[in-house]
Backbone as a ProteinNet text record, in pm:
[ID]
protein_1_A
[PRIMARY]
XXXXXXXXXXXXXXXXXXXXXXXXXXXXXXXXXXXXXXXXXXXXXXXXXXXXXXXXXXXXXXXXXXXXXXXXXXXXXXXXXXXXXXXXXXXXXXXXXXXXXXXXXXXXXXXXXXXXXXXXXXXXXXXXXXXXXXXXXXXXXXXXXXXXXXXXXXXXXXXXXXXXXXXXXXXXXXXXXXXXXXXXXXXXXXXXXXXXXXXXXXXXXXXXXXXXXXXXXXXXXXXXXXXX
[TERTIARY]
21247.4	21171	21033.4	20933.5	20796.6	20731.4	20624.8	20549.6	20406.8	20311.6	20170.4	20136.2	20217.5	20188.3	20237.8	20175.1	20215.4	20355.5	20435.8	20571.6	20570.1	20687.3	20698.6	20669.9	20682.5	20660.5	20517.3	20434.8	20294.3	20224.3	20143.9	20069.9	19920.6	19873.1	19730.5	19706.4	19612	19572.1	19434.3	19415.6	19283.2	19190.4	19059.4	18962.1	18983.6	19019.8	19043.6	19164.3	19267	19386.2	19355.2	19273.2	19232.7	19153	19059.6	18978	19064.4	19163.1	19252.7	19333.3	19377.6	19456.7	19375	19250.7	19167.1	19133.9	19113.7	19086.8	19208.7	19328.5	19451.5	19501.7	19444.4	19489.5	19368.4	19309.9	19185.2	19202.3	19326.9	19348.9	19351.6	19335.2	19348.1	19250.5	19123	19024.5	19031.3	19106.7	19130.8	19233.6	19337.6	19442.5	19405.5	19304.6	19259.9	19109.4	19066.1	18923.8	18858.8	18937.2	18879.9	18823.1	18863.6	18812.5	18662.5	18611.6	18467.9	18385.7	18436.9	18362.1	18395.3	18512	18555.5	18560.6	18570.7	18583.2	18448.5	18436.6	18307.8	18283.9	18161.9	18121	17986.3	17953.2	17824.9	17706.1	17603.1	17478	17407.7	17355.4	17294.5	17169.4	17103.4	16979.6	16986.6	17103.1	17113.6	17253.4	17269.3	17398.4	17494.4	17445.7	17533.6	17620.5	17720.4	17808.2	17782.8	17815	17802.8	17930.8	17948.5	18067.9	18053.6	18167.9	18166.5	18084.9	18095.1	18016	17867.6	17825.8	17684.1	17636.5	17723.5	17687.6	17667.8	17752.8	17740.1	17609.5	17577.1	17450.5	17332.5	17339.9	17232.8	17215.4	17327.5	17321.9	17257.2	17295.5	17237.7	17088	17045.6	16902.1	16827	16886.5	16823.7	16808.5	16911.9	16905.3	16801.2	16793.1	16693.1	16551.9	16530.2	16398	16364.3	16465	16443	16410.8	16485.3	16459.2	16320.2	16280	16147	16038.7	16059.4	15961.9	15949.2	16064	16061	15995.4	16025.1	15965.4	15814.1	15767.5	15623.7	15556.8	15627.7	15573	15559.2	15660.4	15655	15543.1	15528.1	15422.1	15285.1	15268.9	15140.9	15110.9	15214	15195.1	15157.7	15225	15194.6	15052.3	15007.4	14871.4	14768.3	14794.2	14702.9	14697.9	14815.1	14819.9	14749.2	14762.5	14694.4	14543	14496.5	14352.8	14300.3	14375.9	14334.5	14332.8	14435	14441.9	14323	14282.5	14166.8	14039.4	14020.9	13901.9	13902.5	14021.8	14033.7	13995.3	14038.6	14004.7	13854	13792.9	13649.1	13570.5	13616.6	13550.9	13566	13684.8	13710.2	13622	13609.1	13522.3	13377.8	13337.2	13201.4	13179	13279.1	13267.2	13263	13347.1	13351.7	13222.3	13158.1	13036.7	12913.7	12920.3	12804.9	12786.3	12669.6	12641.9	12567.6	12500.8	12428.2	12518.9	12564.4	12664.9	12612	12481.8	12428.2	12442	12461.3	12474.8	12620.3	12713	12854.2	12893.7	12849	12885.6	12841.5	12720.5	12672.5	12754.8	12794.9	12878.1	13014.5	13067.1	13195.9	13184.2	13086	13072.8	13023.8	12911.9	12855.8	12945.6	13008	13099.5	13217.4	13272.3	13382.9	13338	13221	13170.6	13153.9	13104	13078.7	13205.9	13287.8	13408.3	13509.8	13519.5	13621.7	13564.1	13436.3	13373.2	13392.1	13357.2	13369.2	13237.9	13249.5	13128.5	13048.2	13120	13050.7	13144.4	13084.7	13159.8	13080.9	13147.3	13085.9	13146.8	13067.2	13116.4	13041.2	13117.4	13058.9	13138	13063.4	13124.1	13089.8	13179.6	13156	13231.8	13199.6	13258.9	13225.4	13116.5	13070.2	12925.1	12901.3	12768.7	12662.1	12699.8	12602.1	12554.9	12605.2	12567.7	12456.6	12342.8	12233	12280.4	12206.4	12243.8	12201	12166.6	12130.2	12216.2	12209.8	12286	12435.3	12498.4	12643.4	12683.6	12589.4	12619.2	12574.4	12534.6	12489.9	12600.6	12559.9	12655.6	12748.8	12873.3	12972.3	13029.5	13086.1	13140.6	13271.4	13307.5	13434.5	13551.8	13533.9	13640.4	13669.6	13563.5	13583	13658.1	13620.5	13688.2	13835.3	13859.5	13997.5	14081.1	14022	14093	14124.1	14025.2	14045.4	14152.6	14151.9	14254.3	14393.9	14402.5	14533.4	14587.8	14500.3	14543.9	14616.7	14744.8	14822.5	14821.3	14802.1	14786.9	14669.9	14609.9	14498.1	14537	14439.6	14457.9	14413.1	14492.6	14453.9	14471.8	14377.5	14391.6	14265.2	14268.3	14154.9	14087.7	14130.7	14069.7	13934.8	13828.5	13693.2	13629.2	13711.8	13658.1	13638.8	13672.5	13657.2	13509.4	13480.1	13341.4	13288.1	13374.1	13330.7	13286	13325.5	13282.1	13130.1	13072.3	12926.6	12850.7	12919.4	12853.4	12820.6	12884.2	12859.7	12751.1	12678.7	12569.5	12620.6	12741.2	12799.4	12945.9	12995.2	13135.4	13227.2	13318.6	13408.2	13520.1	13586.3	13702.9	13830.6	13829.9	13938.9	13880.3	13945.8	13891.7	14002.6	13969	14057.3	13981	14046.5	13985.5	14069.4	14004.4	14075.3	14029.4	14119.2	14080.6	14062.1	13964.7	13938.7	13967.4	14047.9	14081	14114.6	14086.3	14111.6	14258.6	14347.7	14492	14559.1	14681.2	14746.8	14752.3	14770.4	14786.7	14658.4	14547.6	14422.7	14339.5	14245.3	14158.2	14075.1	14036	13959.2	13818.6	13759.9	13620.9	13536.6	13597.8	13522.7	13611.3	13546.1	13617.3	13547.4	13626.6	13577.8	13616.2	13522.3	13549.9	13518.1	13618.2	13601.1	13607	13503.6	13498.4	13502.9	13567.4	13578.7	13563.8	13503.8	13494.3	13624.8	13720.3	13850.9	13947.7	13996.8	14084.7	14217	14255.9	14383.8	14373.3	14252.7	14239.4	14295.2	14265.2	14317.2	14403.6	14488.9	14578.5	14673.3	14723.4	14805.7	14934	14982.1	15108.6	15089.2	14966.8	14940.7	14985.7	15025	15059.3	14935.1	14953.5	14838.4	14840.3	14926.4	14938.4	14805.8	14736.9	14610	14502.3	14504.8	14406.5	14427.8	14553.1	14582.1	14530.7	14545	14493.3	14341.6	14275.4	14130	14091.7	14164.2	14136	14154.1	14259.6	14285.1	14176.1	14135.9	14032	13896.5	13864.1	13736.6	13735.1	13846.5	13855.1	13841.2	13905.2	13895.2	13752	13684.1	13544.1	13455	13480.3	13398.9	13424.2	13532.5	13558.8	13447.8	13382	13270	13154.5	13135.2	13032.6	13069.9	13197.6	13242.6	13230.2	13265.2	13256.6	13112.6	13022	12880.5	12825.4
13504	13503.1	13563.2	13495.1	13542.4	13575.9	13657.7	13697.1	13723.7	13692.6	13718	13864.4	13944.8	14086	14164.6	14281.8	14360.7	14415.7	14420.4	14472.6	14624.5	14685.6	14830.2	14886.4	14799.3	14848.3	14830.2	14763.9	14746	14880.5	14902.9	15028.9	15009.9	14885	14857.9	14755.4	14785.9	14693.2	14637.7	14512	14453.4	14499.7	14482.5	14521.2	14442.1	14314.2	14232.5	14281.8	14326	14378.2	14506.8	14593.4	14716.7	14682.9	14588.3	14549.4	14490.4	14406.4	14347.9	14455.7	14555.4	14663.2	14740.6	14773.8	14850.6	14769.7	14639.1	14555.3	14547.6	14545.8	14533	14666.1	14775.1	14907.5	14990.9	14954.5	15018.4	15165.2	15209.7	15350.5	15438.6	15376.8	15453	15570.2	15543.2	15650.9	15748.3	15712.4	15809.4	15912.4	15863.6	15954.4	16023.1	15972.2	16033.6	16059.3	16124.7	16148.7	16229.7	16311.1	16395.1	16313.3	16187.2	16103.4	16079.4	16076.3	16054.6	16161.5	16282.2	16393.1	16414.4	16364.1	16396.8	16278.3	16156	16040.8	16008.3	16017.1	15990.5	15840.3	15797.8	15658.1	15658.5	15552.1	15548.9	15553.7	15628	15627.6	15493.9	15428.3	15295.2	15294.6	15411	15416	15520	15538.7	15636.3	15641.1	15716.4	15722.8	15822.4	15913.5	16014.6	15957.3	16035.1	15991.9	16074.8	16016.2	16083.3	16056.2	16128.9	16107.4	15977.5	15926	15803.1	15820.6	15939.2	15965.6	15962.1	16023.1	16021.4	15879.2	15801.7	15662.6	15584.2	15610.5	15543.5	15582.2	15711.8	15758.1	15692.7	15685.3	15623.2	15477	15405.6	15264.8	15248.3	15337.2	15331.4	15357.7	15452.2	15480.7	15360.4	15294.5	15175.2	15066.7	15049.1	14949.2	14987	15114.7	15159.7	15133.3	15158.1	15131.3	14982.6	14899.2	14754.3	14713.5	14770.2	14739.6	14787.3	14905.1	14957.5	14867.3	14818.8	14727.8	14599.5	14545.1	14422	14446.4	14561	14593.1	14607.2	14676.2	14691.6	14556.3	14468.1	14335.1	14258.2	14270.1	14203.6	14261.7	14393.4	14458.5	14412.6	14405.5	14362	14217	14131.5	13990.6	13979.2	14057.9	14055.7	14101.2	14203.5	14254.4	14148.5	14080.4	13974.5	13861.9	13821.1	13712.4	13750.4	13877	13923.1	13917.5	13957.6	13953.6	13809.9	13718.5	13578.2	13521.3	13556.3	13507.6	13555.8	13680.3	13735	13660.3	13636.7	13563.8	13420.5	13361.4	13224.4	13216.9	13315.3	13319.1	13336.6	13425.1	13447.4	13321.3	13249.9	13124.4	13021.2	13014.1	12920.1	12951.6	13080.5	13120.8	13079.3	13089.9	13051.7	12901.8	12821.2	12676.9	12643.6	12710.7	12684.2	12725.7	12826.9	12878.2	12792.4	12705.9	12624	12512.2	12508.9	12410.3	12287.2	12299.5	12186.1	12115.3	11996	11929.2	11894.3	11875.2	11842.7	11959.6	12078.6	12195.7	12225.1	12147.4	12173.7	12165.1	12064.2	12062	12188.4	12235.1	12357.6	12478.6	12485.2	12596.1	12593.5	12474.2	12462.5	12518.6	12470.7	12510.3	12653.7	12686.4	12820.7	12925.7	12889.8	12983.3	13017.8	12918	12943.7	13034.7	13005.7	13086.4	13232	13254.3	13391.9	13463.4	13396.7	13461.8	13491.2	13402.6	13418.6	13461.5	13501	13553	13457.7	13332	13230.5	13219.5	13191.7	13175.5	13053.9	12943.9	12823.3	12736.5	12660.9	12562.6	12432.2	12325.5	12192.9	12109.5	12024.8	11940.2	11807.9	11700.1	11567.3	11496.7	11422.2	11353.3	11205.7	11122.1	10979.2	10923.8	10801.7	10737.9	10813.8	10888.3	10958.8	10919.2	10837.7	10782.1	10883.6	11000.2	11099.3	11191	11169.6	11254.7	11185.9	11252.2	11193	11154.9	11066.1	11018.1	11113.4	11233.9	11335.2	11459.8	11551.5	11675.5	11649.1	11695.6	11679.4	11533.5	11450.1	11308.3	11222.3	11284.8	11209	11117.7	11005.3	10904.4	10960.5	10919.2	10955.5	10826.6	10836.1	10717.4	10674.5	10549.7	10499.6	10575.4	10623.7	10701.6	10829.5	10894.9	11017.5	10987.3	10879.7	10843.6	10809.4	10733.7	10694.3	10817.2	10907.7	11031	11113.5	11125.9	11204.2	11141.9	11009.2	10941.6	10966.3	10986.2	11005.2	11146.9	11241.5	11380.5	11396.7	11426.1	11453.3	11602.5	11684.8	11829.8	11873	11987.6	12033.7	12048.8	12022.7	12043.1	12183.3	12251.9	12381.1	12374.9	12432.4	12433.2	12475.5	12461.3	12502.3	12384.4	12263.1	12143.4	12120.5	12128.6	12114.1	11980.5	11883.6	11754.4	11658.1	11700.4	11612.1	11589.3	11471.3	11437.5	11529.3	11566.5	11649.5	11788.8	11832.5	11964.1	11965.5	11848.2	11840.5	11874.7	11882.6	11922.5	12071.5	12145.4	12288.4	12313.7	12421.8	12451.2	12512	12566.3	12625.1	12584.7	12571	12531.9	12650.4	12635	12745.8	12760.6	12873.8	12895.4	12844.7	12836.7	12771.6	12710.7	12609.3	12542.1	12486.8	12467	12400.4	12284.9	12171.4	12054.1	12016.3	12013.3	11993.3	11862.6	11766.6	11640.4	11660.7	11593.2	11598.5	11460.5	11457.3	11330.7	11356.6	11261.8	11280.9	11305.2	11239.5	11252.8	11235.1	11285.4	11281.9	11145.7	11037.5	10905.2	10821.9	10881.8	10806.5	10826.4	10734.8	10749.2	10877	10926.7	11050.9	11030.6	11140.8	11139.3	11238.8	11305.8	11401.4	11481.9	11564.7	11647.8	11782.8	11889.1	12025.3	12070.7	12133.2	12187.7	12336.9	12418.2	12563.6	12611	12679.6	12725.8	12876.8	12926.6	13071	13104.6	13222.1	13272.1	13334.3	13350.6	13407.2	13293.5	13291.7	13183.3	13181.4	13293.5	13300.9	13272.3	13271.6	13258.5	13125.5	13018.1	12887.6	12829.4	12913.6	12868.5	12761.5	12678.8	12564	12604.6	12727.2	12769.3	12838.7	12841.9	12905.2	12815.3	12877.8	12801.6	12742.2	12636.9	12567.4	12570.2	12652.8	12652.7	12686	12791.6	12829.3	12724.5	12664.5	12560.4	12438.3	12406.4	12294.5	12324.5	12450.6	12489.3	12475.9	12518.1	12503	12355.4	12269.1	12126.5	12070.2	12113.4	12064.3	12110.4	12237.2	12290.6	12225.7	12208	12143.1	11998.9	11929.2	11789.1	11780.4	11873	11873.8	11902.5	11990.6	12021.5	11898.2	11823.8	11707	11594.1	11602.5	11501.3	11500.7	11615.3	11622.2	11533.8	11526.3	11438.4	11292.6	11261.6	11121.9	11078.8	11171.8	11139.6	11117.7	11193.7	11178.9	11045.3
-4706.2	-4580.9	-4607.2	-4560.4	-4584	-4452.5	-4459.2	-4339.7	-4378.3	-4285.5	-4312.1	-4300.2	-4229.2	-4212	-4330.9	-4361.6	-4476.5	-4457.9	-4567.2	-4561.1	-4570.6	-4550.2	-4553.2	-4690.7	-4795.6	-4932.4	-4978.7	-4897.9	-4936.8	-4939.9	-5043	-5054.9	-5036.6	-5037.2	-5024.9	-4915.2	-4828	-4722.9	-4754.3	-4723.2	-4742.9	-4631.3	-4654.5	-4552.2	-4423.7	-4436.6	-4317.7	-4239.4	-4312.1	-4244.7	-4168.7	-4229.6	-4161.7	-4036.8	-4048.6	-3934.1	-3823.3	-3862.4	-3761.6	-3692	-3769	-3709.6	-3606.2	-3641.2	-3549.2	-3424.3	-3440.5	-3323.8	-3231.5	-3292.5	-3214	-3160.8	-3209.1	-3167.6	-3126.7	-3013.9	-2971	-2936.1	-2918.1	-2886.4	-3011.4	-3129.8	-3254.7	-3259.6	-3229	-3239.9	-3122.2	-3020.4	-2913.1	-2958.5	-3023	-3070.2	-3201.7	-3268.8	-3395.2	-3388.5	-3281.7	-3258.5	-3368.5	-3439	-3544.1	-3659.3	-3669.8	-3778.3	-3766.1	-3642.1	-3624.4	-3695.6	-3697.9	-3758.8	-3905	-3949.9	-4086.6	-4181.6	-4127.1	-4215.3	-4280	-4412	-4477.8	-4493.9	-4464.8	-4485.8	-4556.8	-4629.8	-4702.9	-4607.9	-4648.3	-4573.3	-4597.3	-4493.7	-4511.5	-4597.9	-4614.6	-4693	-4805.3	-4860.6	-4968.7	-5025.2	-5133.3	-5199.2	-5138.8	-5056.9	-5000.8	-4890	-4848.1	-4740	-4615	-4500.8	-4372.2	-4293.6	-4185.2	-4103.1	-4025.1	-3979.9	-3901.5	-3773.6	-3713.9	-3593	-3620.8	-3734.8	-3771.8	-3797.7	-3860.8	-3889.2	-3759.1	-3659.4	-3531.2	-3463.2	-3469	-3410.1	-3480.8	-3613.7	-3691.9	-3651.2	-3634.1	-3595.2	-3457.8	-3365.4	-3230.5	-3233.1	-3318.7	-3329.2	-3385.1	-3483.1	-3539.5	-3433.2	-3352.4	-3246.2	-3141.8	-3109.4	-3013	-3063.2	-3193.7	-3250.9	-3242.3	-3266.4	-3257.5	-3114.7	-3017.8	-2877.7	-2836	-2884.2	-2851.6	-2907.4	-3028.9	-3091.2	-3009.1	-2967.6	-2888.1	-2752.8	-2691.5	-2562.2	-2575.1	-2680.1	-2701.9	-2724.5	-2793.9	-2817.4	-2685.8	-2599	-2469.4	-2382.4	-2386.4	-2308	-2356.7	-2488.4	-2544.5	-2505.9	-2513.2	-2475.1	-2328.1	-2243.7	-2100.2	-2073.8	-2148.2	-2130.9	-2170.5	-2281.8	-2327	-2225.3	-2175.7	-2077.1	-1947.9	-1907.9	-1786.6	-1804.7	-1922.5	-1950.1	-1947.8	-2008.6	-2010.2	-1869.3	-1790.7	-1652.4	-1571.2	-1591.7	-1519.6	-1557.8	-1686.9	-1732.3	-1680.5	-1676.6	-1626.9	-1479.6	-1402.7	-1260.8	-1241.7	-1322.4	-1311	-1346.1	-1446.1	-1484.3	-1372.9	-1315.6	-1206.4	-1085.6	-1053.5	-942.3	-968.5	-1092.1	-1130.4	-1106.4	-1139.2	-1117.5	-969.1	-892.7	-748.6	-678.9	-732.2	-668.5	-696.8	-798.2	-833.4	-730.8	-668	-562.6	-614.3	-728.8	-786.1	-886.2	-850.9	-934.2	-1073.5	-1089.2	-1220.5	-1318.6	-1264.5	-1350.9	-1387.4	-1335	-1360	-1507.8	-1584.1	-1726.3	-1800	-1769.5	-1832.2	-1792.6	-1665.5	-1620.2	-1688.3	-1711.3	-1780.6	-1922	-1997.4	-2138	-2153.7	-2089.4	-2104.1	-2041.2	-1929.5	-1864.5	-1954.5	-2022	-2115.3	-2229	-2285.2	-2396.9	-2356.7	-2237.6	-2192.9	-2149.3	-2070.3	-2018.1	-2128.3	-2227.3	-2331.1	-2465.8	-2464.6	-2585.9	-2704	-2683	-2787	-2863.4	-2991.7	-3072	-3026.9	-3002.7	-2957.6	-2874.5	-2783.7	-2705.5	-2707.4	-2748.4	-2746.2	-2635	-2572.8	-2464.3	-2463.3	-2457.1	-2437.5	-2328.3	-2245.3	-2132.5	-2137.3	-2088.1	-2079.3	-1957.9	-1923.3	-1804.7	-1675.7	-1675.4	-1556	-1531.8	-1431.3	-1408.8	-1374.4	-1322.4	-1279.5	-1392.7	-1514.7	-1628	-1707.5	-1732.1	-1810.3	-1950.9	-2015.2	-2148.3	-2258.9	-2223	-2322.1	-2298.6	-2394.2	-2379.1	-2371.9	-2264.8	-2251.6	-2234.1	-2194.3	-2177.8	-2294.3	-2405.5	-2522.7	-2573.2	-2629.4	-2674.3	-2781.8	-2776.3	-2879.2	-2936.3	-3054	-3118.7	-3052.6	-3079.7	-3027.1	-3087.9	-3211.1	-3276	-3197.2	-3148.6	-3071	-2942.6	-2874.9	-2751.1	-2776.5	-2882.1	-2914.4	-2948.4	-3027.7	-3062.9	-2938.5	-2849.9	-2728.2	-2639.7	-2627.8	-2548.4	-2605.6	-2736.8	-2800.8	-2783.1	-2745.7	-2728.9	-2595.9	-2604.2	-2482.8	-2449.6	-2550.5	-2533.3	-2620.7	-2593.4	-2675.9	-2822.4	-2908.8	-3052.3	-3089.2	-3170.6	-3227.6	-3378.2	-3453.3	-3598.1	-3668.4	-3798.5	-3882.5	-3951.9	-3921.2	-3979.7	-3912.6	-3989.9	-3934.3	-3972.2	-4013.7	-4055.4	-3938.4	-3817.8	-3701.9	-3669.9	-3623.9	-3587.9	-3479.3	-3385	-3272.5	-3315.7	-3434.9	-3483.7	-3502.2	-3523.9	-3541.8	-3414.2	-3300.8	-3176.4	-3177.1	-3266.3	-3277.9	-3380.5	-3366.2	-3460	-3590.5	-3589.1	-3710.4	-3719.3	-3841.7	-3861.2	-3830.8	-3737.7	-3701.7	-3804	-3801.4	-3887.1	-3821.1	-3688.8	-3615.8	-3490	-3437.7	-3320.3	-3232.9	-3106.9	-3012.8	-2951.6	-2937	-2874.8	-2754	-2637.7	-2511.5	-2448.3	-2432.4	-2367.6	-2218.5	-2162.5	-2018.7	-1960.4	-1855.7	-1790.4	-1645	-1555.8	-1412.9	-1380.9	-1455.4	-1435.3	-1570.8	-1586.8	-1717.4	-1784.4	-1707.2	-1767.3	-1765.1	-1724.3	-1717.2	-1843.9	-1869.5	-1987.5	-1979.3	-2095.4	-2101.2	-2046.8	-1999.1	-1952.9	-2032.7	-2128.8	-2208.6	-2300.7	-2382	-2477.9	-2489.3	-2477	-2497.3	-2637.6	-2707	-2839.5	-2837.1	-2860.3	-2862.5	-3007.2	-3051.5	-3189.6	-3199.8	-3305	-3325.5	-3473.5	-3500	-3637.2	-3684.2	-3592.8	-3624.8	-3658.5	-3781	-3824.8	-3749.6	-3690.1	-3620.2	-3470.7	-3418.1	-3272.5	-3221.6	-3291.4	-3252.5	-3364.1	-3420.4	-3527	-3473.1	-3563.8	-3523.7	-3452.9	-3478.3	-3417	-3282.3	-3232.1	-3103.8	-2988.3	-2878.7	-2760	-2695.1	-2617.4	-2557.8	-2404.9	-2344.8	-2197.8	-2130.2	-2175.7	-2114.2	-2140.8	-2259.5	-2290	-2201.3	-2174.1	-2084.5	-1943.5	-1901.5	-1770.1	-1766.1	-1873.7	-1881.9	-1869.9	-1939.2	-1933.1	-1792.8	-1724.7	-1588.7	-1492.1	-1503.9	-1415.1	-1441.9	-1568.5	-1602.3	-1553.5	-1570.3	-1525.4	-1373.6	-1302.7	-1156.3	-1112.6	-1185.1	-1153.1	-1171.8	-1279.1	-1308.9	-1209	-1134.9	-1032.6	-928.1	-911	-817.1	-864.6	-996.7	-1051.5	-1030.3	-1053.2	-1036.8	-892.5	-799.7	-657.8	-613.2	-673.4	-637	-682.9
[MASK]
++++++++++++++++++++++++++++++++++++++++++++++++++++++++++++++++++++++++++++++++++++++++++++++++++++++++++++++++++++++++++++++++++++++++++++++++++++++++++++++++++++++++++++++++++++++++++++++++++++++++++++++++++++++++++++++++++++

């Protein structure tokens, strides 16, 4: 007759058997509480031994440090998002306050540069009859229009080989390109290019939620030009 459990003559238990026993007998450390103070276990960062109770305290401290790190990271992210939201609101207020519609493209580009401390902002517009054929309304190639139409979300990265980068006076270390369109499924009416000397500011792994909001607000502002 065979059995999976250890017999009365067994003198050695495997680690799995010990673990199973402790799981099945949760009252063990209640009836043998002295083991917490006397049972030696290896120190996680050294060769010496410590009591089981000390090891438990050490583990809890490690977890607390991890939780504190995560909490600080969340607080920092919240602080950054709050700052961006404030700047976004100030930029939006600036657009709403502009009464001369011909100045709206400049308010979009210059306002972004000032509110978000950007090195440079490039902007070109098309399919808007009220925009002069110079400056923000200067002609762009069909490649630029096709590329902009293909962007469903803003582009972020460090590739500076795009034609639109030439709208900036200096080559940035990272850039974001935001398509402008009246509605999500409609053809583009322009492209915003944000340039930064910081290679990480518009890194490819960055989220684009705020950039999408900028694109939506700028597009809504330009609707005033189309309506005129």
